[in-house]
C-alpha positions as CSV (number, residue, x, y, z in Angstrom):
1,X,32.5,-9.3,0.8
2,X,29.2,-9.1,2.8
3,X,27.1,-8.6,-0.3
4,X,29.0,-10.9,-2.8
5,X,29.8,-7.8,-4.8
6,X,33.0,-9.4,-6.0
7,X,31.1,-12.4,-7.2
8,X,28.8,-10.1,-9.1
9,X,31.8,-8.4,-10.8
10,X,33.4,-11.6,-11.7
11,X,30.2,-13.0,-13.3
12,X,30.1,-9.8,-15.4
13,X,33.7,-9.9,-16.4
14,X,34.7,-13.4,-17.0
15,X,32.3,-15.0,-19.9
16,X,32.1,-11.9,-22.0
17,X,33.7,-8.9,-20.4
18,X,31.2,-6.0,-20.5
19,X,30.8,-3.0,-18.2
20,X,27.3,-2.6,-17.1
21,X,25.8,1.1,-17.3
22,X,25.6,3.1,-14.2
23,X,22.0,2.2,-13.8
24,X,22.6,-1.6,-14.3
25,X,25.4,-1.5,-11.6
26,X,23.1,0.4,-9.2
27,X,20.3,-2.1,-9.7
28,X,22.8,-5.1,-9.3
29,X,24.1,-3.5,-6.1
30,X,20.8,-2.6,-4.6
31,X,19.4,-6.2,-5.2
32,X,22.5,-7.6,-3.7
33,X,22.3,-5.6,-0.5
34,X,18.3,-6.1,-0.3
35,X,18.7,-9.9,-0.4
36,X,21.4,-10.1,2.0
37,X,19.6,-7.6,4.5
38,X,16.3,-9.1,3.9
39,X,17.6,-12.6,4.7
40,X,19.3,-11.4,7.8
41,X,16.0,-9.6,8.8
42,X,13.8,-12.7,8.3
43,X,16.3,-15.1,10.1
44,X,16.2,-12.7,13.2
45,X,12.5,-12.3,13.0
46,X,11.8,-15.9,12.8
47,X,14.1,-16.9,15.7
48,X,14.3,-14.0,18.1
49,X,11.3,-14.1,20.7
50,X,11.4,-10.5,21.0
51,X,9.5,-10.2,17.6
52,X,6.5,-12.6,18.4
53,X,4.2,-9.8,18.8
54,X,5.5,-7.8,16.1
55,X,5.1,-10.7,13.7
56,X,1.6,-11.0,14.7
57,X,0.8,-7.3,14.4
58,X,2.8,-6.4,11.3
59,X,2.7,-9.6,9.0
60,X,4.0,-8.0,6.1
61,X,7.5,-6.4,6.6
62,X,8.2,-4.0,3.7
63,X,8.3,-0.4,3.0
64,X,5.0,1.2,2.5
65,X,4.0,1.3,-1.3
66,X,2.3,4.7,-0.9
67,X,5.8,6.4,-1.7
68,X,5.8,4.4,-5.0
69,X,2.4,5.6,-5.8
70,X,3.0,9.4,-4.9
71,X,6.6,10.0,-5.8
72,X,5.7,12.9,-8.3
73,X,5.3,16.4,-7.1
74,X,1.8,16.5,-8.8
75,X,0.7,14.0,-6.3
76,X,1.7,16.1,-3.3
77,X,-1.7,17.3,-2.4
78,X,-3.2,13.9,-2.4
79,X,-0.2,12.2,-0.2
80,X,-0.7,15.2,2.0
81,X,-4.4,14.1,2.6
82,X,-3.4,10.5,2.9
83,X,-0.8,11.3,5.2
84,X,-3.2,13.4,7.4
85,X,-5.7,10.3,7.4
86,X,-3.0,8.0,8.6
87,X,-1.8,10.5,11.5
88,X,-5.5,11.6,12.6
89,X,-7.0,10.6,16.0
90,X,-9.3,7.7,15.5
91,X,-12.5,7.8,17.8
92,X,-14.3,4.4,17.9
93,X,-17.3,5.7,19.8
94,X,-20.6,5.8,18.1
95,X,-21.3,8.9,16.4
96,X,-24.3,10.2,14.3
97,X,-23.7,10.9,10.6
98,X,-24.9,14.3,9.8
99,X,-25.8,13.1,6.1
100,X,-27.6,9.9,6.6
101,X,-28.6,9.9,10.3
102,X,-26.8,6.5,10.8
103,X,-24.3,5.6,13.6
104,X,-21.0,4.6,12.8
105,X,-17.8,4.0,14.7
106,X,-15.2,5.4,12.3
107,X,-15.9,8.2,10.1
108,X,-13.5,7.3,7.3
109,X,-14.9,3.8,7.0
110,X,-18.5,5.2,7.1
111,X,-17.4,7.9,4.3
112,X,-15.6,5.4,2.1
113,X,-17.9,2.3,2.5
114,X,-21.4,3.0,3.7
115,X,-22.7,6.7,3.7
116,X,-25.4,7.3,0.8
117,X,-23.7,10.7,0.3
118,X,-20.7,9.2,-1.2
119,X,-22.5,6.3,-3.0
120,X,-22.1,7.9,-6.5
121,X,-18.5,8.3,-6.1
122,X,-18.1,4.9,-4.6
123,X,-20.1,3.3,-7.6
124,X,-18.0,5.0,-10.1
125,X,-14.8,3.8,-8.3
126,X,-16.2,0.4,-8.2
127,X,-17.2,0.3,-11.8
128,X,-13.4,1.7,-12.6
129,X,-12.0,-1.2,-10.8
130,X,-13.2,-3.4,-13.6
131,X,-11.0,-1.6,-15.8
132,X,-7.8,-2.0,-13.9
133,X,-8.4,-5.3,-12.0
134,X,-9.4,-9.0,-13.0
135,X,-12.9,-10.0,-12.0
136,X,-11.6,-12.3,-9.3
137,X,-9.2,-9.6,-8.0
138,X,-12.0,-7.2,-8.0
139,X,-14.5,-9.6,-6.2
140,X,-11.5,-10.4,-3.5
141,X,-11.0,-6.8,-2.9
142,X,-14.8,-5.8,-2.5
143,X,-15.2,-9.1,-0.4
144,X,-13.2,-7.6,2.5
145,X,-14.7,-6.4,5.6
146,X,-15.3,-2.5,5.5
147,X,-12.2,-1.8,7.9
148,X,-10.1,-4.1,5.9
149,X,-11.1,-2.6,2.6
150,X,-10.4,1.0,3.9
151,X,-7.0,0.0,5.2
152,X,-6.2,-1.6,1.8
153,X,-7.2,1.7,0.1
154,X,-5.1,3.7,2.2
155,X,-2.2,1.4,1.4
156,X,-1.8,-0.2,4.6
157,X,1.3,-2.6,4.8
158,X,-0.9,-5.7,4.9
159,X,-0.3,-9.1,3.0
160,X,-0.6,-8.5,-0.7
161,X,-4.0,-9.4,-2.0
162,X,-2.7,-8.5,-5.6
163,X,0.6,-8.7,-7.4
164,X,2.9,-5.6,-6.6
165,X,1.9,-3.9,-9.9
166,X,-1.7,-4.1,-9.5
167,X,-1.3,-3.0,-5.7
168,X,0.4,0.2,-6.9
169,X,-2.1,0.5,-9.7
170,X,-4.8,0.1,-7.2
171,X,-3.5,2.8,-4.9
172,X,-3.0,5.2,-7.8
173,X,-6.6,5.0,-8.3
174,X,-7.8,4.7,-4.7
175,X,-6.3,7.9,-3.4
176,X,-8.1,10.2,-5.8
177,X,-11.2,8.1,-4.7
178,X,-10.5,8.8,-1.1
179,X,-9.8,12.4,-1.7
180,X,-13.0,12.8,-3.6
181,X,-15.2,10.9,-0.9
182,X,-13.7,13.2,1.7
183,X,-14.6,16.4,-0.3
184,X,-18.1,15.1,-0.9
185,X,-18.6,13.9,2.6
186,X,-17.4,17.2,4.2
187,X,-19.3,19.7,1.9
C-alpha cells in the first residue's frame, strides 16, 4: 500500500494483461520505492529546521556516482586510489612543491591543476574532454575554480554541472587522469 504497488499491478493487468519480466518488475518496484522515499525525505528536509545547515553544506542529496563508475572489478585499483584520496588528512598550510618550488595549500589540487610536472597529462586530459563533452560543457567545467574542479573530478556530491550520463562519463575519464597525475607527481 505504501508504495502503490497494487496500483502498478492493476495498471499492468487491466488493459492488456501481461506479466513483466523479473528485471522489469524489479525496476518498477525500485522506482516506486525511490519516488516515495525521496518525496518523504525532501518533505522532511524542507520543513525540519534541524536540516538547515545540512542543506547548505550538502546541496545535492544523492548517492555518490563514484560507485556507478567503478562497479567492475577491473576498476578496483582506481577506486582504491580515489577512496584513499577522499579519506586522507588534508593540510591547508602552505607547503613548497618539490618539483616547481611554488607554494600551495592543497597537494592534490596543486598536482591536478597547477604543477608543471603534470602539465602534459593535464593537457592530454583537457584535449580528451573535447571528445566526451560538448564545447559549452567543457568550458563550464574548466571555468570552475581549482578546488571546485578537483572536487568535481573526484566525484564529489555537488549539484550536477552535466546530465547524469555525462557526469558518469566524465568520472570514468577523470579517475584514470587523477591516478596518472599522482603517479607522475610522486615519482
